[in-house]
C-alpha positions as a LaTeX table, in Angstrom:
\begin{tabular}{lrrr}
\hline
Residue & $x$ (\AA) & $y$ (\AA) & $z$ (\AA) \\
\hline
Met1 & 19.52 & 4.24 & 11.42 \\
Arg2 & 16.37 & 2.98 & 13.10 \\
Gly3 & 13.02 & 3.62 & 11.45 \\
Glu4 & 12.13 & 6.71 & 13.46 \\
Thr5 & 15.46 & 8.30 & 12.50 \\
Lys6 & 15.18 & 7.32 & 8.85 \\
Ala7 & 11.77 & 9.00 & 8.73 \\
Leu8 & 13.42 & 12.30 & 9.62 \\
His9 & 16.77 & 12.19 & 7.83 \\
Met10 & 17.04 & 9.59 & 5.07 \\
Gly11 & 17.56 & 10.92 & 1.55 \\
Tyr12 & 18.37 & 14.53 & 2.39 \\
Asp13 & 21.45 & 16.28 & 3.76 \\
Pro14 & 21.12 & 20.06 & 4.31 \\
Ser15 & 24.83 & 20.51 & 3.64 \\
Asn16 & 24.26 & 19.38 & 0.05 \\
Asp17 & 21.62 & 22.04 & $-0.57$ \\
Ala18 & 22.79 & 25.32 & $-2.09$ \\
Asn19 & 21.16 & 27.27 & 0.77 \\
His20 & 21.56 & 24.61 & 3.49 \\
Ala21 & 17.79 & 24.46 & 3.94 \\
Val22 & 16.82 & 22.21 & 6.85 \\
Ala23 & 13.44 & 21.28 & 5.39 \\
Val24 & 13.44 & 19.46 & 2.05 \\
Pro25 & 12.90 & 22.15 & $-0.63$ \\
Ile26 & 9.92 & 21.98 & $-2.96$ \\
Tyr27 & 11.22 & 21.84 & $-6.52$ \\
Gln28 & 8.06 & 23.11 & $-8.20$ \\
Thr29 & 9.46 & 22.90 & $-11.71$ \\
Val30 & 8.58 & 21.02 & $-14.86$ \\
Ala31 & 11.98 & 20.90 & $-16.53$ \\
Tyr32 & 15.70 & 21.21 & $-15.82$ \\
Ala33 & 18.26 & 23.05 & $-17.91$ \\
Phe34 & 21.02 & 21.07 & $-19.64$ \\
Asp35 & 24.63 & 22.20 & $-19.65$ \\
Ser36 & 24.94 & 21.24 & $-23.31$ \\
Ala37 & 23.49 & 18.96 & $-25.98$ \\
Asp38 & 25.87 & 16.21 & $-24.86$ \\
His39 & 24.75 & 16.63 & $-21.26$ \\
Gly40 & 21.11 & 16.30 & $-22.30$ \\
Ala41 & 21.90 & 13.22 & $-24.36$ \\
Ala42 & 23.74 & 11.60 & $-21.45$ \\
Leu43 & 20.74 & 12.17 & $-19.17$ \\
Phe44 & 18.32 & 10.69 & $-21.70$ \\
Asn45 & 20.65 & 7.74 & $-22.26$ \\
Leu46 & 20.73 & 7.23 & $-18.46$ \\
Glu47 & 24.49 & 7.54 & $-18.62$ \\
Ala48 & 24.55 & 10.53 & $-16.26$ \\
Thr49 & 22.65 & 11.13 & $-13.04$ \\
Gly50 & 20.39 & 14.13 & $-12.78$ \\
Phe51 & 16.95 & 15.42 & $-13.68$ \\
Arg52 & 15.45 & 16.24 & $-17.04$ \\
Tyr53 & 11.65 & 16.37 & $-16.68$ \\
Ser54 & 9.40 & 16.06 & $-13.62$ \\
Arg55 & 7.18 & 13.44 & $-15.24$ \\
Ile56 & 10.14 & 11.11 & $-14.81$ \\
Ser57 & 11.80 & 12.33 & $-11.61$ \\
Asn58 & 11.94 & 15.37 & $-9.36$ \\
Pro59 & 14.37 & 16.25 & $-6.53$ \\
Thr60 & 11.66 & 16.59 & $-3.87$ \\
Thr61 & 10.01 & 13.34 & $-4.88$ \\
Thr62 & 13.38 & 11.60 & $-5.00$ \\
Val63 & 13.88 & 12.32 & $-1.29$ \\
Leu64 & 10.47 & 10.77 & $-0.58$ \\
Glu65 & 11.34 & 7.73 & $-2.69$ \\
Thr66 & 14.64 & 7.25 & $-0.90$ \\
Arg67 & 12.96 & 7.61 & 2.48 \\
Ile68 & 10.10 & 5.17 & 1.88 \\
Ala69 & 12.45 & 2.63 & 0.29 \\
Ser70 & 14.70 & 2.82 & 3.32 \\
Leu71 & 11.79 & 2.45 & 5.75 \\
Glu72 & 10.66 & $-0.68$ & 3.89 \\
Glu73 & 14.26 & $-1.96$ & 3.60 \\
Gly74 & 14.00 & $-1.98$ & $-0.17$ \\
Leu75 & 16.51 & $-1.25$ & $-2.92$ \\
Gly76 & 14.57 & 1.60 & $-4.50$ \\
Ala77 & 11.13 & 3.14 & $-4.89$ \\
Leu78 & 8.90 & 4.98 & $-7.33$ \\
Cys79 & 6.31 & 7.42 & $-6.01$ \\
Val80 & 3.18 & 8.03 & $-8.04$ \\
Ser81 & 0.01 & 10.08 & $-7.76$ \\
Thr82 & $-2.14$ & 7.60 & $-5.79$ \\
Gly83 & $-2.00$ & 4.23 & $-4.11$ \\
Gln84 & $-4.28$ & 2.85 & $-6.79$ \\
Ala85 & $-1.78$ & 3.86 & $-9.48$ \\
Ala86 & 0.93 & 2.12 & $-7.47$ \\
Val87 & $-1.00$ & $-1.17$ & $-7.50$ \\
His88 & $-1.69$ & $-0.78$ & $-11.23$ \\
Tyr89 & 1.93 & $-0.08$ & $-12.17$ \\
Ala90 & 3.32 & $-2.80$ & $-9.89$ \\
Ile91 & 1.30 & $-5.45$ & $-11.71$ \\
Met92 & 1.47 & $-4.09$ & $-15.25$ \\
Asn93 & 5.26 & $-3.85$ & $-15.00$ \\
Ile94 & 5.51 & $-7.67$ & $-15.13$ \\
Ala95 & 2.21 & $-8.91$ & $-16.60$ \\
Glu96 & 1.21 & $-9.07$ & $-20.26$ \\
Ala97 & $-1.74$ & $-10.32$ & $-22.29$ \\
Gly98 & $-2.28$ & $-14.02$ & $-21.66$ \\
Ser99 & $-0.80$ & $-13.99$ & $-18.18$ \\
Asn100 & $-2.52$ & $-14.08$ & $-14.78$ \\
Ile101 & $-2.16$ & $-12.78$ & $-11.24$ \\
Val102 & $-3.10$ & $-14.97$ & $-8.27$ \\
Thr103 & $-4.50$ & $-13.01$ & $-5.34$ \\
Val104 & $-6.03$ & $-13.45$ & $-1.91$ \\
Pro105 & $-9.76$ & $-12.64$ & $-1.76$ \\
Gln106 & $-9.56$ & $-9.99$ & 0.98 \\
Leu107 & $-8.78$ & $-6.81$ & $-0.94$ \\
Tyr108 & $-9.65$ & $-3.15$ & $-0.90$ \\
Gly109 & $-12.72$ & $-2.68$ & $-3.10$ \\
Thr110 & $-11.09$ & $-0.63$ & $-5.87$ \\
Thr111 & $-8.16$ & $-3.03$ & $-6.07$ \\
His112 & $-10.68$ & $-5.85$ & $-6.52$ \\
Thr113 & $-12.37$ & $-3.85$ & $-9.28$ \\
Leu114 & $-9.03$ & $-3.15$ & $-10.98$ \\
Leu115 & $-8.18$ & $-6.86$ & $-11.04$ \\
Thr116 & $-11.66$ & $-8.00$ & $-12.00$ \\
Tyr117 & $-12.73$ & $-5.49$ & $-14.63$ \\
Leu118 & $-9.82$ & $-3.37$ & $-15.90$ \\
Leu119 & $-6.84$ & $-5.72$ & $-16.22$ \\
Pro120 & $-8.84$ & $-8.32$ & $-18.21$ \\
Arg121 & $-9.28$ & $-5.64$ & $-20.91$ \\
Phe122 & $-5.50$ & $-5.89$ & $-21.32$ \\
Gly123 & $-5.67$ & $-9.68$ & $-21.39$ \\
Ile124 & $-4.49$ & $-10.13$ & $-17.79$ \\
Thr125 & $-6.61$ & $-12.42$ & $-15.63$ \\
Ala126 & $-6.94$ & $-12.24$ & $-11.86$ \\
Arg127 & $-7.42$ & $-15.54$ & $-10.06$ \\
Phe128 & $-9.00$ & $-15.09$ & $-6.64$ \\
Ala129 & $-8.20$ & $-17.81$ & $-4.13$ \\
Glu130 & $-10.90$ & $-19.09$ & $-1.77$ \\
Thr131 & $-8.83$ & $-17.98$ & 1.24 \\
Glu132 & $-5.52$ & $-16.32$ & 1.97 \\
His133 & $-4.00$ & $-19.64$ & 3.01 \\
Pro134 & $-0.84$ & $-20.47$ & 1.03 \\
Arg135 & $-2.28$ & $-23.83$ & $-0.10$ \\
Ser136 & $-5.30$ & $-22.03$ & $-1.53$ \\
Ile137 & $-2.99$ & $-19.68$ & $-3.42$ \\
Glu138 & $-0.68$ & $-22.40$ & $-4.72$ \\
Lys139 & $-3.54$ & $-24.34$ & $-6.34$ \\
Leu140 & $-4.11$ & $-21.45$ & $-8.76$ \\
Ile141 & $-0.53$ & $-20.84$ & $-9.89$ \\
Asp142 & 0.41 & $-22.11$ & $-13.36$ \\
Asp143 & 2.96 & $-21.40$ & $-16.08$ \\
Asp144 & 1.17 & $-18.17$ & $-17.03$ \\
Thr145 & 1.16 & $-16.72$ & $-13.50$ \\
Arg146 & 3.31 & $-13.63$ & $-13.16$ \\
Ala147 & 2.81 & $-12.67$ & $-9.50$ \\
Val148 & 1.07 & $-13.46$ & $-6.23$ \\
Phe149 & $-0.68$ & $-10.46$ & $-4.69$ \\
Cys150 & $-1.92$ & $-9.79$ & $-1.16$ \\
Glu151 & $-2.52$ & $-7.09$ & 1.41 \\
Ser152 & $-0.41$ & $-7.64$ & 4.52 \\
Val153 & $-3.42$ & $-6.55$ & 6.59 \\
Gly154 & $-6.63$ & $-6.76$ & 4.61 \\
Asn155 & $-8.84$ & $-3.70$ & 4.20 \\
Pro156 & $-11.48$ & $-3.90$ & 5.59 \\
Ala157 & $-11.36$ & $-7.58$ & 6.59 \\
Gly158 & $-8.50$ & $-7.06$ & 9.05 \\
Asn159 & $-6.97$ & $-10.43$ & 8.18 \\
Ile160 & $-3.20$ & $-10.88$ & 8.35 \\
Cys161 & $-1.44$ & $-12.74$ & 5.56 \\
Asp162 & 1.39 & $-15.14$ & 6.29 \\
Ile163 & 3.94 & $-13.23$ & 4.21 \\
Glu164 & 6.78 & $-15.69$ & 4.64 \\
Ala165 & 4.63 & $-18.66$ & 3.61 \\
Leu166 & 3.15 & $-16.83$ & 0.62 \\
Ala167 & 6.64 & $-15.78$ & $-0.49$ \\
Ala168 & 7.82 & $-19.39$ & $-0.29$ \\
Val169 & 4.89 & $-20.55$ & $-2.45$ \\
Ala170 & 5.46 & $-17.79$ & $-5.01$ \\
His171 & 9.20 & $-18.40$ & $-5.23$ \\
Arg172 & 8.71 & $-22.15$ & $-5.56$ \\
His173 & 6.88 & $-21.39$ & $-8.80$ \\
Gly174 & 9.29 & $-18.70$ & $-9.99$ \\
Val175 & 7.05 & $-15.67$ & $-9.45$ \\
Pro176 & 7.35 & $-12.65$ & $-7.14$ \\
Leu177 & 5.15 & $-11.75$ & $-4.18$ \\
Ile178 & 3.63 & $-8.25$ & $-4.29$ \\
Val179 & 2.35 & $-6.97$ & $-0.94$ \\
Asp180 & 0.16 & $-3.93$ & $-0.27$ \\
Asn181 & 1.43 & $-2.77$ & 3.14 \\
Thr182 & $-0.76$ & 0.33 & 3.49 \\
Val183 & $-2.63$ & $-0.66$ & 6.66 \\
Ala184 & 0.33 & $-2.13$ & 8.57 \\
Thr185 & 2.84 & 0.57 & 7.53 \\
Pro186 & 6.59 & $-0.04$ & 7.80 \\
Val187 & 6.28 & 0.97 & 11.47 \\
Leu188 & 4.56 & $-2.35$ & 12.25 \\
Leu189 & 5.68 & $-4.59$ & 9.38 \\
Arg190 & 8.34 & $-4.65$ & 6.67 \\
Pro191 & 7.27 & $-7.41$ & 4.23 \\
Ile192 & 10.58 & $-7.48$ & 2.31 \\
Ala193 & 12.26 & $-8.80$ & 5.45 \\
Tyr194 & 9.91 & $-11.82$ & 5.22 \\
Gly195 & 10.48 & $-12.56$ & 1.54 \\
Ala196 & 8.18 & $-10.15$ & $-0.31$ \\
Asp197 & 9.66 & $-8.87$ & $-3.58$ \\
Val198 & 7.60 & $-5.73$ & $-4.20$ \\
Val199 & 5.70 & $-3.59$ & $-1.69$ \\
Val200 & 3.06 & $-1.00$ & $-2.56$ \\
His201 & 1.54 & 1.75 & $-0.45$ \\
Ser202 & $-1.21$ & 4.26 & $-0.51$ \\
Leu203 & 0.81 & 7.05 & 1.07 \\
Thr204 & $-2.50$ & 8.90 & 1.32 \\
Lys205 & $-3.23$ & 6.95 & 4.50 \\
Phe206 & $-0.89$ & 6.62 & 7.50 \\
Ala207 & 2.19 & 8.02 & 5.78 \\
Gly208 & 0.52 & 11.36 & 5.09 \\
Gly209 & $-1.66$ & 11.02 & 8.15 \\
His210 & $-3.71$ & 14.19 & 7.82 \\
Gly211 & $-6.18$ & 13.43 & 5.05 \\
Thr212 & $-4.83$ & 16.20 & 2.82 \\
Thr213 & $-2.59$ & 14.51 & 0.27 \\
Leu214 & $-2.91$ & 11.74 & $-2.31$ \\
Gly215 & 0.13 & 9.63 & $-3.13$ \\
Gly216 & 1.35 & 6.12 & $-3.76$ \\
Ala217 & 4.62 & 4.19 & $-3.70$ \\
Ile218 & 6.11 & 1.05 & $-5.23$ \\
Ile219 & 9.14 & $-0.36$ & $-3.41$ \\
Asp220 & 11.47 & $-2.87$ & $-5.05$ \\
Gly221 & 13.10 & $-5.36$ & $-2.72$ \\
Gly222 & 15.83 & $-5.94$ & $-5.29$ \\
His223 & 16.06 & $-9.68$ & $-4.65$ \\
Phe224 & 13.88 & $-11.37$ & $-7.24$ \\
Pro225 & 16.01 & $-13.05$ & $-9.99$ \\
Trp226 & 14.27 & $-11.73$ & $-13.10$ \\
Arg227 & 17.13 & $-12.99$ & $-15.32$ \\
Lys228 & 16.49 & $-16.55$ & $-14.14$ \\
Tyr229 & 13.09 & $-16.58$ & $-15.87$ \\
Pro230 & 13.67 & $-14.91$ & $-19.26$ \\
Glu231 & 10.55 & $-16.39$ & $-20.86$ \\
Lys232 & 8.22 & $-15.10$ & $-18.14$ \\
Tyr233 & 9.92 & $-11.75$ & $-17.67$ \\
Gln234 & 11.34 & $-11.03$ & $-21.08$ \\
Met235 & 10.64 & $-7.30$ & $-20.52$ \\
Phe236 & 13.82 & $-7.21$ & $-18.42$ \\
Ser237 & 16.07 & $-9.33$ & $-20.63$ \\
Val238 & 15.28 & $-8.23$ & $-24.20$ \\
Ala239 & 15.92 & $-4.89$ & $-25.85$ \\
Asp240 & 13.18 & $-2.31$ & $-25.24$ \\
Pro241 & 12.43 & $-0.61$ & $-28.59$ \\
Ser242 & 10.64 & 2.23 & $-26.78$ \\
Tyr243 & 13.89 & 3.17 & $-25.06$ \\
His244 & 16.47 & 2.87 & $-27.83$ \\
Gly245 & 17.09 & $-0.82$ & $-27.25$ \\
Met246 & 17.84 & $-0.74$ & $-23.54$ \\
Ile247 & 18.02 & $-4.11$ & $-21.75$ \\
Tyr248 & 16.90 & $-3.28$ & $-18.21$ \\
Ser249 & 18.60 & $-6.17$ & $-16.42$ \\
Asp250 & 21.91 & $-5.34$ & $-18.11$ \\
His251 & 21.70 & $-1.62$ & $-17.45$ \\
Phe252 & 20.20 & $-1.57$ & $-13.95$ \\
Gly253 & 21.04 & $-4.96$ & $-12.48$ \\
Gln254 & 19.11 & $-5.61$ & $-9.26$ \\
Ser255 & 17.02 & $-2.46$ & $-9.64$ \\
Ala256 & 15.72 & $-3.41$ & $-13.10$ \\
Tyr257 & 12.14 & $-3.78$ & $-11.86$ \\
Ile258 & 11.71 & $-0.33$ & $-10.33$ \\
Glu259 & 13.66 & 1.46 & $-13.05$ \\
Arg260 & 11.54 & $-0.11$ & $-15.77$ \\
Cys261 & 8.46 & 0.95 & $-13.83$ \\
Arg262 & 9.75 & 4.53 & $-13.93$ \\
Ser263 & 11.19 & 4.58 & $-17.44$ \\
Phe264 & 8.33 & 2.74 & $-19.10$ \\
Tyr265 & 5.08 & 3.11 & $-17.16$ \\
Gln266 & 5.47 & 6.46 & $-15.43$ \\
Arg267 & 7.23 & 8.07 & $-18.37$ \\
Leu268 & 4.57 & 6.91 & $-20.84$ \\
Thr269 & 1.35 & 7.04 & $-18.80$ \\
Gly270 & 2.20 & 9.92 & $-16.46$ \\
Ser271 & 0.71 & 9.09 & $-13.05$ \\
Val272 & 3.09 & 11.57 & $-11.45$ \\
Leu273 & 3.22 & 12.73 & $-7.83$ \\
Ser274 & 3.44 & 16.51 & $-7.62$ \\
Pro275 & 6.46 & 17.97 & $-5.79$ \\
Phe276 & 4.16 & 19.75 & $-3.35$ \\
Asn277 & 2.40 & 16.48 & $-2.49$ \\
Ala278 & 5.79 & 14.83 & $-2.03$ \\
Phe279 & 6.73 & 17.61 & 0.41 \\
Leu280 & 3.50 & 17.17 & 2.40 \\
Leu281 & 3.96 & 13.41 & 2.54 \\
Leu282 & 7.48 & 13.90 & 3.85 \\
Gln283 & 6.05 & 15.99 & 6.68 \\
Gly284 & 3.63 & 13.20 & 7.51 \\
Ile285 & 6.25 & 10.48 & 7.47 \\
Glu286 & 8.32 & 12.38 & 10.05 \\
Thr287 & 5.65 & 11.69 & 12.71 \\
Met288 & 4.26 & 8.40 & 11.39 \\
Ala289 & 5.85 & 6.24 & 14.10 \\
Leu290 & 4.42 & 8.43 & 16.88 \\
Arg291 & 0.99 & 8.49 & 15.31 \\
Val292 & 0.88 & 4.75 & 14.72 \\
Glu293 & 1.75 & 4.18 & 18.38 \\
Arg294 & $-1.21$ & 6.35 & 19.43 \\
His295 & $-3.47$ & 4.82 & 16.77 \\
Thr296 & $-2.78$ & 1.30 & 18.02 \\
Asp297 & $-3.10$ & 2.19 & 21.71 \\
Asn298 & $-6.47$ & 3.88 & 21.11 \\
Ala299 & $-7.67$ & 1.00 & 18.94 \\
Arg300 & $-6.97$ & $-1.53$ & 21.69 \\
Thr301 & $-9.07$ & 0.46 & 24.18 \\
Val302 & $-11.90$ & 0.97 & 21.68 \\
Ala303 & $-11.94$ & $-2.71$ & 20.72 \\
Arg304 & $-12.35$ & $-3.71$ & 24.37 \\
Phe305 & $-15.19$ & $-1.23$ & 24.78 \\
Leu306 & $-16.99$ & $-2.56$ & 21.71 \\
Arg307 & $-16.55$ & $-6.19$ & 22.76 \\
Asp308 & $-18.31$ & $-5.48$ & 26.07 \\
His309 & $-21.14$ & $-3.38$ & 24.67 \\
Pro310 & $-24.54$ & $-5.12$ & 24.57 \\
Gln311 & $-25.47$ & $-3.53$ & 21.23 \\
Val312 & $-22.41$ & $-5.01$ & 19.47 \\
Ala313 & $-22.82$ & $-8.49$ & 17.97 \\
Trp314 & $-19.15$ & $-9.15$ & 17.22 \\
Val315 & $-15.78$ & $-7.41$ & 16.95 \\
Asn316 & $-12.98$ & $-8.32$ & 14.56 \\
Tyr317 & $-9.74$ & $-7.20$ & 16.21 \\
Val318 & $-6.53$ & $-9.21$ & 15.93 \\
Gly319 & $-5.41$ & $-8.06$ & 19.37 \\
Phe320 & $-7.88$ & $-10.44$ & 20.99 \\
Asp321 & $-6.53$ & $-13.87$ & 21.91 \\
Asp322 & $-9.43$ & $-15.67$ & 20.23 \\
Asn323 & $-9.00$ & $-13.89$ & 16.89 \\
Pro324 & $-7.93$ & $-16.36$ & 14.19 \\
Tyr325 & $-5.11$ & $-14.01$ & 13.14 \\
His326 & $-3.82$ & $-13.31$ & 16.64 \\
Asp327 & $-0.76$ & $-15.57$ & 16.28 \\
Leu328 & 0.17 & $-13.92$ & 12.97 \\
Ala329 & $-0.12$ & $-10.52$ & 14.66 \\
Gln330 & 2.39 & $-11.70$ & 17.25 \\
Arg331 & 4.74 & $-12.83$ & 14.50 \\
Tyr332 & 4.46 & $-10.04$ & 11.97 \\
Leu333 & 3.22 & $-6.99$ & 13.88 \\
Gly334 & 5.32 & $-7.38$ & 17.00 \\
Gly335 & 2.27 & $-8.30$ & 19.03 \\
Arg336 & 0.48 & $-5.07$ & 18.16 \\
Ala337 & $-2.77$ & $-4.76$ & 16.24 \\
Cys338 & $-3.52$ & $-2.16$ & 13.58 \\
Ser339 & $-6.02$ & 0.61 & 14.21 \\
Leu340 & $-8.47$ & $-0.86$ & 11.70 \\
Ile341 & $-11.42$ & $-2.47$ & 13.50 \\
Thr342 & $-14.56$ & $-4.00$ & 12.01 \\
Phe343 & $-17.66$ & $-4.86$ & 14.00 \\
Gly344 & $-21.36$ & $-5.61$ & 13.60 \\
Val345 & $-24.23$ & $-3.84$ & 15.36 \\
Arg346 & $-26.97$ & $-6.10$ & 16.73 \\
Gly347 & $-30.02$ & $-5.88$ & 14.53 \\
Gly348 & $-28.08$ & $-6.06$ & 11.27 \\
Phe349 & $-28.16$ & $-3.56$ & 8.44 \\
Asp350 & $-30.90$ & $-1.24$ & 9.72 \\
Asp351 & $-29.48$ & $-0.80$ & 13.22 \\
Gly352 & $-25.99$ & $-0.52$ & 11.77 \\
Lys353 & $-27.19$ & 2.30 & 9.55 \\
Arg354 & $-28.81$ & 4.06 & 12.53 \\
Phe355 & $-25.55$ & 3.79 & 14.46 \\
Tyr356 & $-23.60$ & 5.13 & 11.51 \\
Asp357 & $-25.89$ & 8.12 & 11.05 \\
Ala358 & $-25.77$ & 8.94 & 14.79 \\
Leu359 & $-22.00$ & 9.46 & 14.94 \\
Lys360 & $-20.98$ & 13.01 & 15.83 \\
Leu361 & $-17.22$ & 13.05 & 16.41 \\
Val362 & $-16.18$ & 10.04 & 14.31 \\
Leu363 & $-16.40$ & 11.13 & 10.69 \\
Arg364 & $-18.34$ & 9.18 & 8.06 \\
Cys365 & $-16.01$ & 8.77 & 5.08 \\
Val366 & $-14.09$ & 6.18 & 3.05 \\
Asn367 & $-10.53$ & 7.13 & 3.98 \\
Leu368 & $-8.40$ & 5.44 & 6.66 \\
Gly369 & $-5.14$ & 6.21 & 8.44 \\
Asp370 & $-6.14$ & 9.81 & 9.11 \\
Ser371 & $-5.25$ & 11.40 & 12.46 \\
Lys372 & $-9.01$ & 11.74 & 12.92 \\
Ser373 & $-11.23$ & 8.75 & 13.70 \\
Leu374 & $-13.21$ & 7.63 & 10.67 \\
Ala375 & $-16.10$ & 5.24 & 10.08 \\
Cys376 & $-17.12$ & 3.49 & 6.87 \\
His377 & $-19.93$ & 1.19 & 5.81 \\
Pro378 & $-18.04$ & $-0.79$ & 3.13 \\
Ala379 & $-21.02$ & $-2.60$ & 1.62 \\
Ser380 & $-22.55$ & 0.71 & 0.53 \\
Thr381 & $-19.32$ & 2.55 & $-0.35$ \\
Thr382 & $-15.87$ & 1.06 & $-1.00$ \\
His383 & $-17.15$ & $-2.42$ & $-1.91$ \\
Arg384 & $-20.58$ & $-1.65$ & $-3.34$ \\
Gln385 & $-19.53$ & $-2.48$ & $-6.92$ \\
Met386 & $-18.64$ & $-6.03$ & $-5.89$ \\
Pro387 & $-21.12$ & $-8.94$ & $-6.06$ \\
Val388 & $-22.51$ & $-10.00$ & $-2.67$ \\
Glu389 & $-20.51$ & $-13.25$ & $-2.65$ \\
Ala390 & $-17.30$ & $-11.39$ & $-3.44$ \\
Gln391 & $-18.11$ & $-8.94$ & $-0.64$ \\
Arg392 & $-18.51$ & $-11.85$ & 1.75 \\
Lys393 & $-15.14$ & $-13.34$ & 0.80 \\
Ala394 & $-13.55$ & $-9.91$ & 1.25 \\
Gly395 & $-14.93$ & $-9.76$ & 4.80 \\
Val396 & $-17.70$ & $-7.30$ & 4.01 \\
Gly397 & $-21.21$ & $-8.14$ & 5.16 \\
Pro398 & $-24.21$ & $-5.80$ & 5.07 \\
Glu399 & $-23.87$ & $-5.10$ & 8.80 \\
Val400 & $-20.11$ & $-4.43$ & 8.86 \\
Ile401 & $-18.83$ & $-1.10$ & 10.14 \\
Arg402 & $-15.15$ & $-0.32$ & 9.61 \\
Leu403 & $-13.47$ & 2.00 & 12.07 \\
Ser404 & $-10.13$ & 3.69 & 11.52 \\
Ile405 & $-9.24$ & 4.81 & 15.03 \\
Gly406 & $-7.54$ & 8.19 & 15.20 \\
Ile407 & $-5.32$ & 9.93 & 17.72 \\
Glu408 & $-7.97$ & 11.94 & 19.60 \\
His409 & $-8.33$ & 11.37 & 23.33 \\
Val410 & $-9.64$ & 7.84 & 23.52 \\
Asp411 & $-12.41$ & 8.75 & 25.99 \\
Asp412 & $-13.90$ & 11.16 & 23.46 \\
Ile413 & $-13.90$ & 8.45 & 20.78 \\
Ile414 & $-15.62$ & 5.99 & 23.11 \\
Glu415 & $-18.22$ & 8.53 & 24.26 \\
Asp416 & $-19.22$ & 9.15 & 20.65 \\
Leu417 & $-19.40$ & 5.44 & 19.80 \\
Asn418 & $-21.42$ & 4.81 & 22.95 \\
Gln419 & $-24.02$ & 7.48 & 22.28 \\
Ala420 & $-24.41$ & 6.23 & 18.70 \\
Leu421 & $-24.82$ & 2.61 & 19.87 \\
Glu422 & $-27.31$ & 3.55 & 22.57 \\
Gly423 & $-29.45$ & 5.25 & 19.96 \\
Ser424 & $-29.31$ & 2.37 & 17.45 \\
\hline
\end{tabular}
């Protein structure tokens, strides 16, 4: 199946449902009845397939997991309550006290805060490279590094990472590459095809598409050889006392990473996606390809308008030939540019604030990937907890406005931006 078809059909067959329901049913249940004590034991021993408790798995959520894994060309997926939980689990699943994660500097603000302030409390250090260039990343990798982390398209910087080159650097040092693919979506980019080992998503954004539903996903590419590095990744090769001595690599083989994430982190810490949210996200994914096409078309028109407006100092849009990431957009995004645009209003912070306050149609909020057009001032919202220098490295200056271009009629979007700029 092609992606658009997978988004509608993968993971669910109406003929297998008791009532032949065409839409994926919502299994709004906590628990599942066992046929017998032996049946329950077999489920808990992972010797039989099935469901036992919705903190671990749920039929509705399983369809979503199958669908997003297929769209990203991965082996399997785990869906959790938010994108932030997905990032947290993806890292904690392979990092322990005394280890480190090497990351690009251009990150979503809360991800930066997670790496800088929370993980160190567990003894895990984040090493931020000066740039996203593979050479900058490689300089920071040592024997205690457990992963390289990046966003395929940085939020809000709009940079594009060279996934293939970063994967080569990571693999040369025996560590996996984890890629947050939220902004690009699997419609534009599938990082596993370029060597990424784990992909994470905030499904809240383009996958859901309507600004109604929180959710996150971790997708396992199934290719990283965890067994080859037993000292680094002993969690897969030694008996887990919390799960009656299971050895994940022996029991699950190539899917050891994602199954440990489910059996250990989700089971014990409980960042669970509700079945109703899974259902809503499935509805969003069905139209994601169509929406992304409209998002990107509108963004191209808006970017051209902004570039020619006298009140705009600069526009960061990878669709322009002179953008430093233009060639990477050709390679990884099929020549298209995402609907995330950053720009600066002439006059700096004060005029930027006046523009922001004058918007009428474009909504002022911190979300992105909504069907509606959204505007954000990152320095005062998503990145305000970061030091000024860290903001700068992340592509956030005091004058930066981030636009997430929606699917409204593009002329209406431009008319609103124009009136706000003329008044700034």
